[in-house]
N, C-alpha and C positions, 0 to 999 in steps of 0.2 A: 646109365642115368634115370631116373625118371623124369619124368617134364609133367609139367600139369601147364595147361594152355587156359593164357588169365586172359584172355578178350571179351568174352562174354561178362561183361562189368558193368553195372550200373552206373556207375562214376565216367565212364564214359557215355559223350554226349549222345552217337548214334548211336550204342547198343541204350539207355535212356528211352533213345526216341521209339524205337523198334520195339521195343518195352511195353509203353503208350499206346503203340500204334496199333498192335499186335502183330507186326513185321515177320510171319514164321519162316519167309522164305530168307530174309534177312542174317535173321540169329540162326536156321541150319544151314547156311551160308560160311557161317562165321565157325561154326563145330567141323565142317570140313573139310575148309582151309586149314584150322590149326593138327585137326589129326592128319590129314596129307603130310602133316611137316612136322611128324615124328610126336604129340600130345599124346601120352598113353591116357590121359586123365583133362576130360573138363571143365574149367570152373565155372559158377554157376553163381553170378552174385545179383540181383535183384533188390537189393539194401536201399539203394539212394533213386527212389521213385516217386513220385506225387502218390501212388496208386496202395494197392496194399502188396506189402512183400510178399504174404502166404498165395493171395491169391496168382500176383507175377511171377512165384519160384515152379508153383502150380503146372503154369500155361509152360514155359521155358523147359522146362524139363520134358514135360509130356512132344511138347514140339520136337526135341531133339530127339528125342528115342523112334518120336515114329515117324522118323528118316534114316535115322542111324541105330539099328535094333540093337548093334553089341559093344557100344559106348559105352565107355565111364566116365562118370559123372563127379568133379565134388565139389560140394556143394560149403558155398559160403558164406556163412551172415551170425551178426552177432541173435541173430532170433534165433529162439530156442522151439517156435514155434513153425516158423519157417525152414527149420532143420528139419524136426520130425513130419512137415505137408510133403516135402520132398524126397523124403525114406517113403513113405508112406506112397507115391504118385509112380517111384522108380519101379517100371519091371524091362527094363531091357538085360540082356546078357552078357553087360560088362560086369565091375566092380566098382564101389563108392569110396568117396574118400570124404571125413569130414573136417572143415577148416571153420572154427579152430575150438579147443581150449584152455586156459590158463589155468593157474594157480589157483585163482580165488575158488572158492569151495562150491560157490554158488550154480557158478559155470562147471564146473566137473558134475557137481549132483545130478543137474538137466541135461547134459551132454551123453556121459560117460555112457548109462543106461541104454539113447539112443544106437551108439554107436558098438554095443556089445552086443543087443538085439537085431539087427540089420549086417553084423562082421562086418562093420566099414573098415578101412584104413580113421587114423586119424588123428589131426595134429595135434598140437598144445604148443604154444609160446612160449618162451622164457619168459613167463611174466606174473605176478602176484600182485596184491591191494597195496604193494608199495610205488609200483611202476615196473620202471624196464630198467633190470643190471646192467652196471657197467663195466665189470670185469669178465673174466671166462670162468672165473671159481662162482663170484654170484652165481651166472647163467647155472652152471651144472649142478652146484646147490638146490635153482630151485628145479631142473630137471629131475633130479633123483626127485625129490620128493613128488612132483607128476608123478611122475614111472610107478612111483610104489602103491602110489592112488590109484593109478589105473589096474597093474595087475595085482590089486585083490579088490576092484570092483570087476573082474574079469573077461580086459582083456588081455591077447595076447601080443604083447613088447615088443613081438614083431610088425605090427600089425601100429606103430605110436612112432610119429614122425615127428623130432621138435625141427622146431625155429628159431634161432638163436640172436635172432630181432635185432638186423645192423642196423647201425642209428648213422645219418649225414658226417662224410668224413667232411665237407666243409664245416664245419659245424666244434666239430669231435675225430679228429684226426687219427685219435687212438682205439676208436671206435674198430675198424677192419679188422684191425690186430688181433684184437679181443676175439668176436668176432671167431677167426680162424683157428685160432689158438682155443675155444670152446667147441668144438666139431669133435675132434679126436676123442675129451674126455666127457662129452656125453653120449658119444659110441659106447663107451665102454660101460655102459648102463645097460649095453643090447637092443639098444634100440634104433630106431634112423633117425639122418640130418636131415631135414629142407630151407630150404630160401626162400624167400619174397626176395628179389634185388634190388628194384627202383629206388629206395629210401639211401642207401650207399651214394648215390651221385647226385643228391639233392642239391640247387643251388649249383651246378657247375655247368660250364658248358657241354658240350656233344657228350651227354651223358652216356649213349653207348657202349663208345668206348668204355667210359670207367667200370658199366655195368657187366659189359661180356668180358674183360679182364680180371674182374672179380669172380667173376662167374671161374676161368678156369684156375685160380686161385683156389676157391673153395672146393673145388675138387679134389685139386693137390693133395687139401688138409681131409679129406674123406667124402666129401658131401653126395646122399645119395637121389636128392632129389632135388627140382628146383621149379619153384612160380616163375613163368615171362612168357614172352610173345614168340610162341616157335615160328612163327613168320618171320620173322629177326635175322638176314641174314648172318650180320656181325656176329649177331649172340651165338647163334647155332654152330656156327664157326669154331667159333673159341670152344666151345664145348667139343665138337666133334674133333678137335685139335689137341685140346685135354684129358678125354680119355685117350686117345692113342698115346700122349706120351707118359701117363703115367698103370701103363699097363692096364686097360680093362678094355680094349678094342684089340682081342688076338689077332696079331699077322697085323693090324692098323685095316681090316677087312670093311670095316663100317667108314673110315676116313677116305677107303678107296673109292668106296660108292659113292658119300657122298660126290668126291669127286666129279665120278663120271657121270652123275645124275643132272649135275651145276649149280648144288645146295650151300658150296664155301664159294666164300667172294676170293 
């Protein structure tokens, strides 16, 4: 399971303040902590500040790669100019992922060429100009149209990660099931699947419990990657146990190692 650490996100007040103050130590510590907890990529989102996102993401990428030379980053922005700047300044020895495109032609046209030139992994949201789909079948049809466009644009489908977009079960209780059904359908296109978990529990108490159980169910359905907080022990314990249960962890070696190192609850 590929983990993208979500904590360097400017929607979090502490991160927003650190970016404004140019607090390199705080940003670096967040990145290092997530990597130590198992993150393969560090998500960087600078979209929600009072400053210039392009300048902010330039600074954050340079700070992190200056302290962690082999860091892999996920550039998370609705602004293609910020994505382009982050790709330009990234010089580390890791890999890059871009978050994200949708089926909307303008967004694909702006971001797909950036992914092709940089040989990045690319997240695609199953969303079009009509909005978010309701059923697994609708998610699949959007994914198929995006996959066709991405392949014709020159990006290998092995680098494409689809997020089927979970919606809150507090208001739409059928959506968890539709999301889970969509995973094997989308994977049949020869692509990967990814998920941001937090929306599933919106409006409910004890959200971490809902999120961790949902992650385990998604892994059973074939989920390949997740955007989450790798320092959350409940979440990562559920992930570790689920991978052992579905046969992704040979002889449960990862589970045993996590137990011995005190990472399980």
